[in-house]
C-alpha positions as CSV (number, residue, x, y, z in Angstrom):
1,L,95.2,-38.7,-63.4
2,D,98.7,-37.5,-63.5
3,Q,99.2,-35.7,-60.2
4,L,102.2,-33.8,-61.5
5,D,100.3,-32.4,-64.4
6,L,97.5,-31.3,-62.1
7,A,99.9,-29.7,-59.6
8,V,101.7,-27.9,-62.5
9,A,98.4,-26.7,-63.9
10,L,97.4,-25.3,-60.5
11,D,100.7,-23.7,-59.9
12,A,100.6,-22.1,-63.2
13,G,97.1,-20.6,-62.6
14,D,95.7,-22.9,-65.3
15,A,92.3,-23.5,-63.8
16,D,90.9,-24.9,-67.1
17,G,93.8,-27.4,-67.3
18,A,93.3,-28.3,-63.7
19,Q,89.6,-28.7,-64.3
20,R,90.3,-31.0,-67.3
21,D,92.7,-33.1,-65.3
22,V,90.1,-33.4,-62.4
23,D,87.3,-34.3,-64.8
24,A,89.5,-36.9,-66.5
25,G,90.3,-38.4,-63.0
26,L,86.7,-38.5,-62.0
27,S,85.8,-40.2,-65.3
28,V,88.0,-43.1,-64.2
29,D,87.3,-42.9,-60.4
30,P,84.0,-41.0,-59.8
31,D,84.2,-41.8,-56.1
32,S,87.6,-40.2,-55.5
33,A,86.9,-37.9,-52.5
34,H,90.1,-35.9,-53.1
35,L,89.2,-35.3,-56.7
36,L,85.6,-34.3,-55.8
37,S,87.0,-31.9,-53.1
38,L,89.4,-30.4,-55.6
39,R,86.6,-30.0,-58.1
40,G,84.7,-28.2,-55.4
41,Q,87.5,-25.8,-54.8
42,L,87.9,-25.1,-58.5
43,C,84.2,-24.4,-58.8
44,Q,84.3,-22.1,-55.8
45,D,87.3,-20.3,-57.3
46,A,85.3,-19.9,-60.6
47,G,82.3,-18.5,-58.7
48,D,80.1,-21.6,-59.2
49,L,79.0,-22.0,-55.6
50,E,76.2,-24.5,-56.3
51,G,78.7,-26.7,-58.2
52,A,81.2,-26.3,-55.4
53,R,78.5,-27.2,-52.8
54,A,77.5,-30.4,-54.9
55,S,81.1,-31.5,-55.3
56,L,82.1,-30.9,-51.7
57,D,78.9,-32.6,-50.4
58,A,79.8,-35.6,-52.5
59,A,83.4,-35.6,-51.2
60,T,82.2,-35.6,-47.6
61,R,79.7,-38.4,-48.3
62,V,82.5,-40.5,-50.0
63,D,85.1,-39.8,-47.3
64,P,83.6,-38.3,-44.1
65,G,87.2,-38.2,-42.7
66,L,88.4,-35.7,-45.3
67,A,88.9,-32.6,-43.2
68,A,89.7,-30.3,-46.1
69,A,86.5,-31.0,-47.9
70,W,84.5,-30.2,-44.7
71,A,86.5,-26.9,-44.3
72,N,85.9,-26.0,-47.9
73,L,82.2,-26.9,-47.7
74,G,82.0,-24.6,-44.7
75,S,83.5,-21.8,-46.7
76,V,81.1,-22.3,-49.6
77,L,78.1,-22.5,-47.3
78,Y,79.1,-19.2,-45.7
79,D,79.4,-17.7,-49.2
80,L,75.8,-19.0,-49.9
81,G,74.5,-17.6,-46.7
82,D,73.9,-20.8,-44.9
83,L,75.6,-19.9,-41.7
84,V,74.3,-22.8,-39.6
85,G,75.5,-25.3,-42.3
86,S,78.8,-23.5,-42.5
87,I,79.3,-23.8,-38.7
88,A,78.4,-27.5,-38.8
89,S,80.9,-28.1,-41.7
90,L,83.7,-26.2,-40.0
91,E,83.1,-28.0,-36.7
92,G,83.2,-31.3,-38.7
93,S,86.6,-30.3,-40.1
94,L,87.9,-29.4,-36.7
95,A,86.7,-32.7,-35.2
96,L,89.1,-34.4,-37.6
97,I,92.1,-32.0,-37.6
98,D,92.8,-28.9,-35.5
99,D,93.6,-26.2,-37.9
100,A,94.1,-22.5,-36.9
101,D,92.6,-21.1,-40.2
102,V,89.5,-23.3,-39.8
103,R,89.2,-22.2,-36.1
104,D,89.4,-18.6,-37.3
105,N,86.8,-19.1,-39.9
106,L,84.5,-20.7,-37.4
107,A,84.8,-17.7,-35.1
108,V,84.0,-15.4,-37.9
109,V,80.9,-17.3,-38.9
110,S,79.7,-17.7,-35.3
111,R,80.1,-13.9,-34.8
112,V,78.1,-13.2,-38.0
113,L,75.4,-15.6,-36.9
114,A,75.3,-14.1,-33.4
115,A,75.0,-10.6,-34.9
116,G,71.9,-11.7,-36.8
């Protein structure tokens, strides 16, 4: 996978090109947590929440230390209505790296869950 081509495709808003690059990379290295995480983000951006969840679940299994995958999984689970799972994923991300955006997302999900 040519990281520069992927970055250019993403910067240009070429989601299809980015998806092709990610798929090509995963065909060579199917256990690349970073590529699985990126595929999850691309799926989420395209509205494929189940595909996003599957890719992000795989990324966190391959590399439990990948904070971005946990944070993105938390976002996807929130969108799917799994508030408890979202909180667990966001907390998992924060256990690895303190990030203000993730803390804010966790606060929102916690308030929504508390409101019932």
